[in-house]
N, C-alpha and C positions, 0 to 999 in steps of 0.2 A: 505493499499499499503506500503511495507516494502521494503527499499532499503540497501544495503550494499556496503560500498565505503570507501576510506581511507580520513584521514584528508588533505585538502591540504597544502601543504608545509612541512608536517610533515612524518618522515618514520616510527614513532610508533604509534599504536594505530588503532582503527577502528570508524567506524560511522554507527550507526543503527538509521535511520530515521523513525519514525512511524508516519504516517498520519491517525490519527484515532480521533472520537469525543467521543467514548466511552472508551477509553482506560484507565484504572484505574491501573491494575496490569497485568505486561507482564511477561510471563514465558519465560525464555531462555533456550535452553536445548543443551548440546555441547556434543556429545557422548551419554554417559548414566547419566551425570551430569544436574539434573534439578534445576534451581534456579529460584528464584523470583528477580525482579529488584529492591531491596534495596540495601543498602550498605554493598554488600558480595563480596566474593572472587570468581573469576571461574578460573578452572584450565583446560587447554587444554593439555594433554600430560604433558611436561615439562614446558609450558608456563602459568604464572599465570597472569590473568586479574583482573583488577577492575572495576566493573559495578558501573556506577554513574548515577543517574536518575537526569537530569535537566529538570526542570518545565518550560516550554515554550510553545510558541502557537504551535511550530513544534514537540513539544514532542521527544525532542532528548536523547538519551543514550550513551554515550561516553565509549568505553571499552579501557582503557589505560594499557599498559604493565609496570609492576613494573620493571623486569628485562631489562638491557640493551644489554647485548650480546646473540641474539638469531638469529638462522637461520630462513630462510622462511618457513613457514608450510602452508598446507591448513587447513581452519578452516570452518567447517560445523555450523551454526545456523539454529536454528528454533525458530520462534517466535509465540506462539499460534498454530495455526493449519496452519499457512503460513510457507512454507518450503523455505528457502533460499539455492540458488545452492552453491556448495562448490567453493571457489575461492582461488587463491593464495594471500595470504596477505602479505606485506613487513612489517616486525618487526624490 
């Protein structure tokens, strides 16, 4: 199960919550960019995101926006073979 939502009380960032027992490596694909969920940069258009892997029971991966002045854009995320629908995300 994969859910995409916004951080409560924050206007910057995403939250991809992955509920899986066998999750070790998670591939995130945005557009034509494919990255692994290690400490890497993810660029969506002109939006630069930072992928951080938080080791916990819920296996949360936070995507935080580095830049401050950004417009609201549509972001499509794909985790493994599970496709997330494109939603409007307030940056």
